[in-house]
Structures are given as structure tokens and as C-alpha cells.
C-alpha positions as CSV (number, residue, x, y, z in Angstrom):
1,M,-11.5,11.3,30.9
2,A,-14.5,13.5,31.6
3,D,-13.4,16.1,29.1
4,V,-12.8,13.4,26.5
5,N,-16.2,11.9,27.0
6,R,-17.8,15.3,26.7
7,S,-16.0,15.8,23.4
8,L,-17.2,12.5,22.1
9,E,-20.7,13.2,23.4
10,R,-20.9,16.5,21.6
11,L,-19.8,14.8,18.4
12,V,-22.6,12.3,18.7
13,R,-25.2,14.9,19.6
14,A,-24.3,17.0,16.6
15,V,-24.7,14.1,14.2
16,Q,-28.1,13.1,15.8
17,A,-29.4,16.6,15.6
18,E,-28.2,17.5,12.1
19,A,-29.1,14.1,10.6
20,R,-32.4,14.0,12.4
21,V,-32.1,10.5,13.9
22,P,-34.9,9.4,16.2
23,A,-32.5,7.2,18.2
24,L,-28.7,7.0,18.0
25,S,-26.7,4.6,20.1
26,V,-22.8,4.5,20.0
27,A,-20.0,2.5,21.6
28,L,-16.3,3.1,21.7
29,R,-13.9,0.4,22.8
30,R,-10.1,0.4,23.4
31,D,-8.0,-2.0,25.5
32,D,-6.6,0.7,27.8
33,R,-10.0,2.3,28.7
34,P,-13.4,1.2,29.9
35,V,-16.0,0.8,27.1
36,W,-17.8,4.1,26.5
37,T,-21.4,4.1,25.4
38,F,-23.8,6.9,24.7
39,Q,-27.4,7.2,23.5
40,V,-29.5,10.2,22.4
41,G,-33.1,10.3,21.3
42,G,-36.0,8.0,22.0
43,S,-36.4,4.3,21.2
44,G,-39.9,4.7,19.8
45,N,-40.8,1.6,21.7
46,P,-43.4,2.3,24.5
47,A,-42.3,-0.8,26.3
48,A,-38.6,0.1,26.6
49,A,-36.8,3.4,26.9
50,L,-33.6,4.0,24.9
51,S,-30.5,2.7,26.7
52,A,-27.2,1.0,26.0
53,D,-29.1,-2.3,26.0
54,T,-31.5,-1.2,23.2
55,P,-31.0,-3.5,20.1
56,F,-31.1,-2.0,16.6
57,R,-31.1,-3.7,13.2
58,I,-27.5,-4.0,11.9
59,G,-28.3,-4.9,8.3
60,S,-25.3,-5.8,6.2
61,I,-22.9,-6.0,9.2
62,T,-24.5,-9.4,9.2
63,K,-22.3,-10.3,6.2
64,T,-19.2,-10.2,8.3
65,F,-20.6,-13.0,10.5
66,T,-21.4,-15.0,7.4
67,A,-17.8,-14.4,6.1
68,V,-16.3,-15.6,9.4
69,L,-18.5,-18.8,9.2
70,V,-17.2,-19.4,5.7
71,L,-13.6,-18.9,6.8
72,Q,-14.1,-21.3,9.7
73,C,-15.2,-23.9,7.1
74,R,-12.0,-23.3,5.1
75,D,-9.8,-23.5,8.2
76,A,-11.5,-26.8,9.1
77,G,-10.7,-28.2,5.6
78,L,-14.3,-28.4,4.6
79,L,-13.8,-26.2,1.5
80,D,-11.3,-24.1,-0.5
81,L,-12.0,-20.5,-1.2
82,D,-11.3,-21.1,-4.9
83,D,-13.9,-23.9,-5.0
84,P,-16.9,-23.2,-7.2
85,I,-20.1,-23.0,-5.2
86,D,-21.6,-26.0,-6.9
87,A,-19.0,-28.1,-5.3
88,H,-20.9,-27.6,-2.0
89,L,-24.4,-26.4,-2.9
90,K,-26.7,-27.7,-5.6
91,V,-27.6,-24.8,-7.9
92,P,-29.2,-24.7,-11.3
93,A,-27.0,-21.8,-12.6
94,H,-23.9,-19.8,-11.7
95,G,-22.3,-22.8,-10.0
96,G,-18.9,-21.9,-11.3
97,L,-18.7,-18.7,-9.3
98,T,-16.0,-19.2,-6.6
99,I,-16.4,-18.7,-2.9
100,R,-13.5,-16.1,-2.9
101,R,-15.2,-14.0,-5.6
102,L,-18.6,-14.1,-3.7
103,L,-16.9,-13.0,-0.5
104,S,-15.2,-10.0,-2.1
105,H,-18.2,-9.0,-4.3
106,T,-16.3,-9.6,-7.5
107,A,-18.3,-12.6,-8.7
108,G,-20.5,-10.4,-11.0
109,L,-23.7,-11.8,-9.6
110,Q,-26.8,-9.5,-9.6
111,R,-27.4,-7.6,-6.3
112,E,-30.7,-9.1,-5.1
113,P,-32.8,-12.3,-5.6
114,V,-35.2,-12.4,-8.5
115,G,-38.4,-10.5,-8.0
116,D,-39.5,-7.4,-6.2
117,V,-38.4,-8.3,-2.8
118,W,-38.1,-4.7,-1.6
119,D,-41.7,-4.0,-2.8
120,T,-43.3,-7.1,-1.2
121,L,-40.9,-7.5,1.7
122,T,-41.4,-11.2,1.2
123,P,-38.1,-12.9,0.6
124,P,-37.8,-16.3,-0.9
125,D,-37.4,-19.5,1.1
126,L,-34.2,-21.5,0.5
127,P,-35.7,-23.8,-2.3
128,G,-37.1,-20.7,-4.0
129,L,-33.8,-18.8,-3.7
130,L,-31.9,-21.6,-5.3
131,D,-34.5,-22.4,-8.0
132,D,-34.5,-18.7,-9.0
133,L,-30.8,-18.7,-9.8
134,A,-31.9,-20.1,-13.2
135,R,-33.3,-16.6,-13.9
136,T,-30.6,-14.7,-12.2
137,E,-28.2,-12.5,-14.2
138,A,-24.5,-12.4,-14.2
139,I,-24.1,-8.6,-14.3
140,H,-20.3,-8.7,-14.9
141,P,-17.8,-11.4,-15.8
142,P,-16.1,-12.9,-12.6
143,A,-13.2,-10.8,-11.4
144,R,-14.0,-7.9,-13.7
145,R,-15.0,-5.4,-11.0
146,F,-16.7,-4.8,-7.7
147,H,-20.5,-5.3,-7.6
148,Y,-22.2,-5.7,-4.3
149,S,-24.5,-8.7,-4.0
150,N,-26.9,-9.6,-1.1
151,L,-27.8,-12.7,-3.2
152,G,-24.1,-13.8,-3.2
153,F,-23.9,-13.6,0.6
154,A,-27.2,-15.4,1.0
155,L,-25.7,-18.3,-1.0
156,L,-22.5,-18.2,1.1
157,G,-24.4,-18.5,4.3
158,H,-26.3,-21.5,3.2
159,L,-23.2,-23.1,1.7
160,A,-21.4,-22.8,5.1
161,A,-24.5,-24.2,6.9
162,Q,-24.5,-27.1,4.5
163,R,-20.8,-27.9,5.2
164,L,-21.1,-27.4,9.0
165,G,-24.4,-29.3,9.3
166,G,-26.9,-26.9,10.8
167,T,-28.9,-23.8,10.1
168,W,-27.1,-20.5,9.4
169,W,-28.2,-18.7,12.6
170,E,-27.7,-21.6,14.9
171,L,-24.2,-21.9,13.7
172,V,-23.5,-18.2,13.9
173,D,-24.8,-18.1,17.5
174,E,-22.9,-21.3,18.6
175,R,-19.6,-20.7,16.8
176,I,-19.3,-16.9,16.9
177,C,-21.6,-15.0,19.2
178,R,-21.4,-17.2,22.3
179,P,-17.6,-17.6,22.3
180,L,-17.1,-13.9,21.8
181,G,-19.7,-12.9,24.4
182,L,-22.0,-11.2,21.9
183,S,-25.1,-12.0,23.9
184,A,-27.1,-9.1,22.6
185,T,-26.8,-10.1,19.0
186,T,-29.9,-12.0,17.8
187,Y,-31.8,-13.3,14.8
188,A,-35.3,-12.2,15.8
189,V,-36.4,-8.7,16.8
190,P,-36.1,-8.4,20.6
191,A,-39.1,-7.1,22.5
192,H,-37.1,-4.1,23.7
193,A,-35.7,-3.1,20.3
194,A,-35.8,0.4,18.9
195,T,-38.4,1.2,16.2
196,G,-37.0,2.0,12.8
197,Y,-38.2,5.1,10.9
198,L,-38.3,6.8,7.6
199,V,-37.8,10.5,8.5
200,D,-39.7,12.8,6.1
201,E,-37.4,15.0,4.0
202,Y,-39.7,18.0,4.2
203,S,-41.0,17.9,7.7
204,D,-40.1,16.6,11.1
205,H,-42.4,13.6,10.9
206,A,-41.0,10.1,11.3
207,R,-43.0,7.2,10.0
208,P,-42.3,3.7,11.4
209,E,-41.0,1.2,8.8
210,P,-42.4,-2.3,8.8
211,P,-40.3,-5.0,10.5
212,T,-39.1,-7.8,8.2
213,D,-37.8,-11.3,8.4
214,F,-35.5,-11.8,5.5
215,G,-35.9,-15.6,5.3
216,A,-33.4,-17.2,3.0
217,V,-31.6,-13.9,2.5
218,A,-30.9,-13.7,6.3
219,P,-27.1,-14.4,6.0
220,A,-26.8,-11.0,4.2
221,A,-28.7,-8.7,6.5
222,Q,-30.9,-10.2,9.2
223,L,-29.3,-9.5,12.6
224,W,-30.1,-7.2,15.5
225,S,-27.6,-6.1,18.1
226,T,-26.4,-3.3,20.4
227,A,-23.6,-0.8,19.9
228,A,-21.5,-2.4,22.6
229,D,-21.8,-5.8,21.0
230,Q,-20.9,-4.4,17.6
231,A,-17.9,-2.5,18.9
232,R,-16.6,-5.7,20.4
233,W,-17.2,-7.5,17.1
234,A,-15.4,-4.8,15.1
235,A,-12.4,-5.0,17.5
236,F,-12.3,-8.8,16.9
237,L,-12.2,-8.2,13.1
238,A,-9.4,-5.6,13.3
239,D,-7.4,-6.9,16.3
240,P,-8.5,-10.4,17.2
241,A,-5.8,-10.7,20.0
242,S,-7.8,-8.1,22.0
243,V,-11.0,-10.2,22.0
244,D,-10.1,-13.8,21.1
245,P,-6.4,-14.2,22.0
246,A,-6.6,-18.0,21.8
247,G,-8.1,-17.9,18.3
248,E,-11.1,-19.9,19.4
249,V,-13.4,-18.4,16.8
250,L,-10.9,-17.7,14.0
251,A,-7.1,-17.8,13.8
252,A,-5.5,-14.3,13.7
253,A,-3.7,-15.3,10.5
254,T,-7.0,-16.0,8.9
255,L,-8.4,-12.6,9.9
256,E,-5.2,-11.0,8.5
257,E,-6.0,-12.8,5.2
258,A,-9.6,-11.5,5.3
259,R,-8.3,-7.9,5.8
260,W,-6.1,-8.0,2.8
261,P,-7.7,-5.7,0.1
262,L,-9.0,-7.6,-2.9
263,T,-10.9,-4.9,-4.7
264,P,-11.5,-1.1,-4.4
265,R,-15.2,-0.1,-4.3
266,N,-14.7,2.6,-6.9
267,D,-12.2,2.7,-9.7
268,A,-11.3,6.4,-9.3
269,V,-11.7,7.2,-5.6
270,W,-10.0,4.6,-3.5
271,G,-11.7,5.6,-0.2
272,S,-12.8,2.0,0.6
273,G,-12.5,-1.5,-0.6
274,W,-13.2,-5.1,0.3
275,G,-11.3,-8.1,1.6
276,L,-12.9,-11.5,2.3
277,G,-16.3,-10.2,3.4
278,L,-14.9,-7.2,5.2
279,M,-15.1,-3.5,4.3
280,L,-11.7,-1.7,4.5
281,W,-11.0,2.0,4.8
282,P,-7.4,3.2,4.6
283,R,-6.7,6.0,7.0
284,E,-3.8,8.4,7.6
285,G,-0.7,7.0,9.3
286,R,-0.9,3.6,7.6
287,A,-3.9,2.6,9.6
288,L,-6.7,0.5,8.3
289,H,-10.3,0.6,9.5
290,V,-12.0,-2.8,9.2
291,G,-15.7,-3.6,9.6
292,H,-18.9,-3.0,7.6
293,N,-21.9,-0.7,7.2
294,G,-25.5,-1.8,7.3
295,A,-29.0,-0.7,6.2
296,M,-32.4,-2.1,6.5
297,P,-35.9,-0.4,6.4
298,G,-35.8,2.2,9.2
299,F,-32.2,1.5,10.3
300,L,-28.6,2.4,9.5
301,A,-25.5,1.0,11.2
302,A,-21.7,1.2,11.0
303,A,-19.0,-0.5,12.9
304,C,-15.2,-0.6,12.4
305,G,-12.1,-1.4,14.3
306,R,-8.6,0.1,13.8
307,H,-5.8,-2.0,12.6
308,G,-2.3,-0.6,12.9
309,G,-1.4,3.1,12.9
310,P,0.6,5.1,15.4
311,G,-0.6,5.3,19.0
312,N,-3.0,2.4,18.6
313,P,-3.8,1.1,22.1
314,G,-5.2,-2.2,20.7
315,G,-8.8,-3.3,20.5
316,L,-9.8,0.1,19.3
317,S,-13.2,0.2,17.6
318,A,-16.5,2.0,17.4
319,A,-20.1,1.2,16.5
320,V,-23.0,3.5,15.6
321,L,-26.6,2.3,15.4
322,A,-29.4,4.6,14.1
323,S,-33.2,4.3,13.9
324,S,-33.4,6.1,10.6
325,G,-33.0,4.6,7.2
326,T,-31.9,7.9,5.6
327,A,-29.4,9.4,8.1
328,D,-26.3,8.5,6.1
329,A,-24.3,11.1,8.1
330,I,-23.9,8.4,10.8
331,I,-21.8,6.2,8.4
332,D,-18.7,8.2,9.0
333,L,-19.2,8.6,12.7
334,P,-17.4,5.5,13.9
335,H,-14.2,6.6,12.1
336,R,-14.6,10.1,13.6
337,L,-15.1,8.7,17.1
338,I,-12.0,6.5,16.8
339,E,-9.8,9.4,15.6
340,E,-11.2,11.8,18.1
341,S,-10.5,9.3,20.9
342,L,-6.8,9.0,19.7
343,A,-6.4,12.8,19.4
344,A,-8.1,13.8,22.7
345,D,-6.9,10.8,24.8
346,P,-3.6,9.6,23.3
347,V,-2.0,6.4,24.7
348,D,0.8,6.7,27.2
349,I,4.3,6.7,25.7
350,A,6.1,3.6,26.8
351,P,9.8,4.2,27.7
352,W,12.5,2.6,25.6
353,T,14.5,-0.1,27.4
354,P,17.6,-1.8,26.2
355,G,17.2,-5.2,24.5
356,Q,19.3,-8.3,23.9
357,A,22.2,-8.3,21.5
358,A,21.8,-10.0,18.1
359,P,22.9,-13.7,17.9
360,E,26.5,-14.1,17.2
361,H,25.9,-15.6,13.7
362,L,23.8,-12.6,12.6
363,R,25.9,-9.7,14.0
364,G,27.8,-9.5,10.7
365,V,24.6,-8.7,8.9
366,L,23.8,-5.6,10.8
367,G,24.4,-2.2,9.3
368,R,24.2,-0.8,5.8
369,W,23.9,-2.8,2.5
370,W,23.2,-1.8,-1.1
371,G,20.8,-3.6,-3.4
372,E,19.5,-2.6,-6.9
373,G,21.4,0.7,-6.4
374,F,19.5,1.6,-3.1
375,E,20.8,1.6,0.4
376,Y,19.2,-0.5,3.2
377,V,19.8,-0.7,6.9
378,F,19.7,-4.1,8.7
379,R,19.0,-4.0,12.4
380,W,18.3,-6.4,15.3
381,S,15.1,-5.1,16.8
382,D,12.6,-6.7,19.3
383,G,14.3,-10.1,18.9
384,A,14.3,-10.3,15.1
385,L,16.5,-9.2,12.1
386,T,14.8,-6.3,10.3
387,A,15.6,-4.3,7.2
388,R,14.3,-1.0,5.8
389,G,15.3,1.4,3.0
390,A,17.6,4.1,4.3
391,D,15.2,6.7,2.7
392,D,12.0,5.0,3.8
393,P,9.4,7.3,5.5
394,A,9.6,7.0,9.3
395,D,6.2,5.3,9.5
396,A,7.0,2.6,6.9
397,P,7.2,-0.8,8.6
398,P,10.4,-2.7,8.2
399,A,10.8,-6.1,6.7
400,V,11.1,-8.7,9.5
401,F,13.0,-12.0,9.0
402,A,12.6,-15.3,10.8
403,P,15.2,-18.2,10.8
404,L,14.5,-21.3,8.8
405,P,15.1,-24.5,10.9
406,G,18.2,-26.3,9.9
407,E,19.5,-23.5,7.7
408,P,21.4,-21.0,9.8
409,D,22.3,-18.8,6.9
410,V,18.8,-18.6,5.3
411,L,15.9,-16.6,6.7
412,R,12.3,-16.1,5.6
413,T,10.7,-12.6,5.3
414,V,7.6,-12.8,7.5
415,S,6.3,-9.2,7.2
416,G,6.9,-6.0,5.3
417,R,8.7,-5.7,2.0
418,E,9.2,-9.0,0.1
419,V,7.1,-10.9,2.6
420,G,7.5,-14.7,2.0
421,E,10.8,-14.4,0.2
422,R,14.1,-15.8,1.4
423,L,17.2,-13.9,2.6
424,R,20.4,-15.9,2.0
425,L,23.7,-15.0,3.6
426,T,27.1,-15.7,1.9
427,R,30.2,-15.9,4.0
428,D,33.9,-15.9,3.2
429,D,36.5,-18.4,4.4
430,T,36.7,-16.7,7.8
431,G,32.9,-16.8,8.3
432,Q,32.4,-13.1,7.7
433,V,29.1,-12.2,5.9
434,I,30.2,-10.6,2.6
435,R,27.0,-10.7,0.5
436,L,23.2,-11.1,0.9
437,H,20.6,-12.3,-1.6
438,W,17.1,-11.2,-0.8
439,A,14.4,-12.4,-3.1
440,T,17.4,-13.4,-5.3
441,Y,18.7,-9.7,-5.6
442,R,22.3,-9.3,-4.5
443,F,23.1,-7.0,-1.6
444,T,26.7,-5.7,-1.0
445,R,28.4,-3.4,1.5
446,R,29.0,-0.8,-1.2
447,Q,26.9,0.4,-4.2
448,E,27.6,-1.7,-7.2
449,T,26.2,-2.2,-10.7
450,F,24.4,-5.4,-11.5
451,D,27.6,-6.9,-13.0
452,G,29.5,-6.3,-9.7
453,I,31.4,-3.0,-10.5
454,W,31.8,-0.6,-7.6
455,A,29.9,2.5,-8.5
456,S,32.6,4.9,-7.2
457,H,35.5,3.0,-8.8
458,P,37.2,5.1,-11.5
């Protein structure tokens, strides 16, 4: 472990030095190891030295908290994701934009509220934010393309607060932070927080940036936190069973829905995309990193958790918080920390052990079948019927089937290929399974044409 930690530490030190970050705080979390934290630099706060407890501004990572609040509303039956926002929030314009489109940044709404907010650092109050929608542009038609919008997430935060009956931050704290133990995540700047800087491009001077309260735009970018808190949060987003096994904050199925890619960020380079308020980064080995990046004057932040992939110990996540607004080299660091952890400290290989036999009525399904001219292998594995193409890559997940109550010869595909579709078994007079229909396609024990002729028959 000491060698692994030294390797991670050198990686962090190299980024801090090369990107010239006054203070850098990181945390790495995985279920099979203690949480690892590391800091390098100085806090810039005379009252508090840099430590693992030093809070930083997390900027747009805040949006993931707003997204979870909105999804809590949906799960409670208070709204539908395809509702227009004016069904829940009185607005003078753009009321037809849907909650789903705002969550995925595909509503087409302009990026910021009306006015020079980034010049004045004086954001609107809620009445002003809503009134100014009459002068706000629709940059693109809804669903046309990705276009990031802080304004859209500000509206979502206030919409959720309206439906739940409270202020946005009070609800985030009560319904998310406290249940998950995110005690270091706050709305206001803590007294022991790091100072944020603009580091001069042409000298080693670092000038403090002014602290800001983002008022009605708070649901898009307001929060402060520590690296350890944000690593725990990212683990929740990617692997909720590791942090919230009872689904107290949000059902695992809802987070699975939120992780489903709805749009790529760029049309030509599919390096990242968006789900329902979550940034998504596909990685090698069919893994997905889930989280968000953040930026505010003087601060950059990035946090992600790993979903799937080989050798994943569960609850694997990393967070990086920086006191520089221009050190964008830190944005890739959480991904590198996760992958270095897996490479340098792989999980133990669990031994294979024999399992239970398939139920009697499904044993006739096991083995090789042909459908649409391709060969498939059906197996009983981990207590479920599964299927995969005979030529599928080794890391391709199989389809998994679950029985339908009261229909012994019909199963539902619950994951993998054709998820949601039915698998229907046809038996002969002796009870032998002679044919399958999966998503209505016929499967037989030998390769046949669509009109039922054996391919090898003369």
C-alpha cells in the first residue's frame, strides 16, 4: 500500500507543480481500501493551514445535487421529466422547455442569465431571474444539440424547491447531504476555506479572486466542499450501493437512468456526454466514469466515480479540488487516479466456486441456438438464465433474463442485449424446448433461413 500511495502522491505532485496550483486537495475512495487523501501547496488562508478538511469551491459539481433533487421529485410523483417547466414554475417565456431537456443541456436555452453577471459578480434574485426570461434567447431548438446552461439548472433548482416546499439549499442539505454524511459540503464559504486565485500566465504571481454568492443561480454552482466529501458523492452517483444501499436518497434504478447517455458533448469527438444532470466519460474496458467538473472564480474541481469495468472493487471514485481558476490540467486527474489505483493495486481475484443447477423447466434452453443467422449460447449463471453471441468479445455483458410471474415459459430480458424484451419458449408434446422467440425473432437449434429452411440442407 505504501508504494501505491507514493505513486499516487507523485502523480498529484506533478500536476500541482506543472499546472502551478496554489493548493491542490485530492481524495481516492474504494470499498476495499481506506479512503486516501493528499494535499499539496498552501491554503492561502492565514487562519487555517491546508489539510484534508480544507473546503474549496466546487462550482458546477453543484448541478449534480440539483439533478438528484429533481429526480427525488419525480420519484415522489411530484413531476414528470417530460413536463414543461411552466407546469411547475411561473415563467414569462420558455415555459414549454421540458425538465428532461434542461437536465441534459439539450433545451437550447442560453448559457447564463441576462446581463453581465460575470462582470458585476452580482447575480439576480429569484424574481429578477424569472422576469428576465422574457429577454432570454433560445440559442437552439429543443433537442437539436448539446448546449450547456447555468440558467437552465438555476431554473431546475427553484422548480424542485417549489415542488418540495422549501429553499433549494435547505432541501439539498436535508435530503442529500445529511443522509449521505456529506457534513463538509456547505452553501456559504467556511471560515477555514482555501483562497481561490488567478495565477498569472507570465509570472509566478497569484492574485486572489473575489468570493461570490451566486444568489438565484446557486443551484448551478454555489457549493463548497472537501475532496473526501466529493469522492463519497461521486461514488454514490456511480455505485449507489456502496454509499446508500437502502436507497434512502435515491433509488439505484433512478441513478442508473440518470447515467444513461442522452447526448454527446461534441459531435465529432465522443469523449464525454451527459445523462440527467451527470457528466459521463466512457473509458476502456466498458467502464463509465460518472460525475461532473466545476469552475468558479479562483477554483477548479473535478469528481467522478467508476461504474462497471473489469476489476472494479466497488465504490471507486476520486475528487480533485484546486485553488486556481486556470489549472485545467487537474480536470483529468480524477480519471488518472482511478486508473492508477486499479493498475498499481488491483483487486484480489475471487476463486470460482460451483453454483446451483438450472431449474428443471429451463435446462432444455441451455446450450447453442441460432437466430437471424448468428449463433448464441444460453447458460445458467449466478442464478439466472443468460445469453450472449458466440462471437461476442469476452468483456461484452450477456443478456440476463428474469421469469414472469404466472408464465413459466416467458421471461423478460432485464439487462444486456434486448433489455425489456420477452423471451418465449415453445415446447413439443413431450415438453422439450424446440424453439425460442426473443424480441419476436425465432431461435432454433440449427442455422435456418427466415422461412425455416436448414442452411446446410441440400
